TORLO-570212 format. One line per 5 residues: number of its first residue (from 1); for each residue x, y, z of C-alpha. Coordinates in steps of 0.02 Angstrom, whole numbers, plus 50000, padded with zeros to 5 digits. Layout:
! TORLO-570212
NUM) X,Y,Z  ...
This chain:
! TORLO-570212
1) 50000,50000,50000  50145,50117,50036  50207,50096,49857  50035,50143,49791  50033,50300,49896
6) 50209,50347,49843  50185,50339,49656  50082,50291,49507  50039,50108,49490  49930,50067,49342
11) 49854,49899,49306  49820,49889,49117  49666,49792,49074  49688,49628,48982  49587,49470,48957
16) 49624,49326,49071  49681,49224,48924  49753,49314,48772  49826,49225,48620  50002,49274,48574
21) 50012,49383,48419  50126,49367,48267  50210,49509,48175  50092,49479,48029  49946,49533,48141
26) 50024,49703,48183  49996,49863,48085  50116,49856,47938  50263,49976,47941  50409,49983,47820
31) 50572,49928,47902  50743,49971,47835  50915,49920,47896  51069,50026,47926  51246,49980,47979
36) 51327,50094,48107  51516,50080,48128  51617,50130,48281  51800,50080,48272  51805,49892,48257
41) 51621,49875,48300  51477,49867,48175  51298,49874,48233  51148,49827,48125  50995,49935,48158
46) 50815,49904,48108  50725,50070,48080  50543,50110,48053  50417,50250,48072  50434,50438,48090
51) 50424,50549,48242  50509,50557,48412  50639,50417,48428  50617,50262,48533  50764,50140,48543
56) 50724,49961,48595  50855,49845,48670  50817,49657,48679  50834,49525,48811  50985,49417,48855
61) 51054,49331,48699  50905,49381,48593  50870,49488,48442  50771,49647,48423  50660,49545,48305
66) 50569,49489,48464  50489,49661,48460  50425,49660,48280  50245,49676,48339  50278,49807,48473
71) 50390,49908,48357  50260,49907,48218  50128,49968,48341  50239,50108,48404  50282,50160,48227
76) 50097,50163,48183  50070,50271,48340  50186,50408,48276  50359,50361,48335  50522,50318,48247
81) 50583,50153,48316  50763,50095,48312  50812,49917,48358  51001,49894,48364  51054,49712,48364
86) 51181,49669,48498  51353,49611,48445  51348,49433,48378  51172,49446,48307  51134,49478,48122
91) 51265,49593,48047  51318,49664,48216  51496,49618,48258  51646,49668,48361  51750,49604,48506
96) 51651,49480,48609  51763,49444,48759  51789,49539,48922  51651,49663,48883  51561,49771,49010
101) 51388,49845,49009  51474,50010,48965  51530,49931,48798  51355,49880,48750  51290,50052,48799
106) 51424,50133,48691  51361,50032,48542  51187,50103,48571  51257,50278,48592  51336,50264,48420
111) 51168,50216,48347  51081,50363,48427  51216,50484,48370  51206,50416,48193  51019,50449,48189
116) 51046,50635,48232  50872,50649,48311  50913,50630,48495  50889,50631,48639  50783,50475,48635
121) 50676,50363,48744  50773,50202,48768  50679,50041,48810  50778,49900,48889  50689,49733,48906
126) 50757,49608,49034  50948,49608,49009  50928,49758,48894  50876,49861,49044  51056,49860,49106
131) 51120,49934,48941  50976,50060,48938  51017,50122,49113  51202,50123,49073  51171,50229,48918
136) 51073,50354,49022  51212,50359,49150  51356,50370,49029  51274,50482,48898  51135,50582,48977
141) 51140,50701,48829  51068,50561,48721  50925,50504,48836  50758,50590,48866  50681,50446,48962
146) 50709,50262,49006  50586,50118,49000  50637,49965,49099  50531,49821,49039  50520,49662,49145
151) 50680,49721,49224  50778,49657,49371  50826,49809,49472  50993,49732,49516  50963,49762,49700
156) 50841,49696,49832  50744,49786,49969  50847,49840,50120  50863,49700,50246  50830,49561,50117
161) 50960,49424,50108  50901,49362,49937  50993,49386,49777  50908,49497,49643  50899,49338,49539
166) 50914,49171,49629  51035,49034,49574  50888,48922,49534  50808,49055,49425  50974,49089,49339
171) 50977,48905,49282  50803,48928,49209  50853,49090,49122  51006,49010,49040  50922,48843,49002
176) 50820,48885,48846  50973,48937,48746  51069,48778,48792  51039,48649,48655  51106,48507,48760
181) 50935,48503,48842  50787,48420,48760  50648,48525,48687  50533,48479,48832  50666,48531,48959
186) 50692,48694,48868  50504,48724,48866  50499,48692,49052  50636,48823,49079  50536,48945,48973
191) 50378,48914,49074  50471,48937,49236  50568,49096,49195  50486,49183,49050  50301,49154,49022
196) 50144,49182,49125  50034,49032,49163  49934,48982,49010  50042,49077,48885  50128,48970,48753
201) 50318,48971,48774  50351,48888,48607  50368,49057,48523  50537,49075,48613  50607,48901,48579
206) 50710,48981,48439  50798,49147,48424  50939,49117,48548  51117,49175,48511  51244,49086,48618
211) 51396,49198,48590  51294,49355,48628  51219,49269,48779  51393,49232,48849  51458,49407,48812
216) 51308,49492,48894  51313,49377,49043  51497,49417,49072  51461,49604,49057  51322,49592,49186
221) 51430,49491,49306  51580,49608,49297  51499,49780,49289  51458,49856,49461  51271,49879,49482
226) 51297,50057,49542  51373,50102,49373  51200,50094,49294  51074,50075,49435  51008,50257,49440
231) 51002,50279,49250  51079,50452,49267  50941,50577,49304  50815,50531,49169  50631,50493,49203
236) 50602,50305,49217  50453,50196,49176  50467,50034,49272  50359,49924,49160  50322,49768,49260
241) 50244,49603,49214  50115,49534,49334  50187,49356,49330  50372,49397,49310  50467,49258,49399
246) 50637,49338,49361  50589,49510,49429  50457,49453,49555  50321,49558,49636  50410,49556,49805
251) 50549,49660,49726  50430,49773,49627  50458,49928,49732  50648,49929,49734  50681,50057,49598
256) 50548,50180,49657  50597,50164,49839  50777,50208,49797  50752,50333,49654  50589,50416,49708
261) 50473,50517,49597  50582,50492,49442  50507,50319,49431  50328,50281,49379  50261,50105,49378
266) 50145,50013,49259  50099,49831,49288  50042,49726,49139  49928,49581,49181  49940,49406,49105
271) 50123,49429,49062  50286,49353,49121  50466,49399,49094  50453,49378,48903  50317,49513,48901
276) 50324,49565,48718  50256,49405,48640  50126,49392,48780  50053,49567,48785  50121,49669,48638
281) 49977,49794,48635  49985,49833,48820  50176,49849,48808  50166,49966,48660  50029,50071,48740
286) 50129,50093,48901  50288,50141,48808  50193,50263,48696  50106,50349,48842  50270,50372,48933
291) 50360,50432,48776  50226,50563,48739  50244,50628,48916  50434,50646,48912  50435,50712,48733
296) 50287,50825,48777  50187,50778,48623  50002,50743,48608  49923,50587,48531
């Protein structure tokens, strides 16, 4: 109740059982691809739409293609959406060893600078939330606002002896990308870590990129949480999933309790840690509403 009194908590309406959407069902929007080079790094960027810029960063070891539906909806809603692929995915390439979250944030900074329409709203889903916050901390000139979608805060409430992500949950997070497991084992990991009860996890059986997964995991493990935790001074939307097992409800107030009124909270029902394939319309609506506020534009 204290959290509700301290800030905005919205529960977006959704049916109790909602079928997962495919990109073909979203409003069509022309997508082009650009290559942005920074030293020995090359980043592939999917671009679509016109208007204020929203940059979307994907989950651990996964591609921005996971957000085809959400990106199309945002583009149709009057935004320009950029989806830089992390190193090791598509045509994105560069050194893959001994990286920090700062390195991944610098890749995104190069994409934003290349667009020449900043500052932007940056959306970081799951692992991508670390890079989004790091970008806001390292390059506040490029960031108007930050959306943390199904994000582990990286810290726990004062007095808690738990880890932000338990060892057992870490096994479930890493399991789906490990092809030594059977398909049924991988589906069970997906059900446990990524999808709300009743939502079909098969949509995420594919799309895993092992080298990127390892590089991003190393970066998370070796970068101090305080380097990115506060996301500079930008406004933050903490976009939470009702059934997120990785960032569970008992930790849902950590960011707001530590960062105060900079943080607003939206909770999306019938969604787990995967979020985008489960509730793409609700995710797009929440991002668009926040972006309009920080860009000060009307619908």
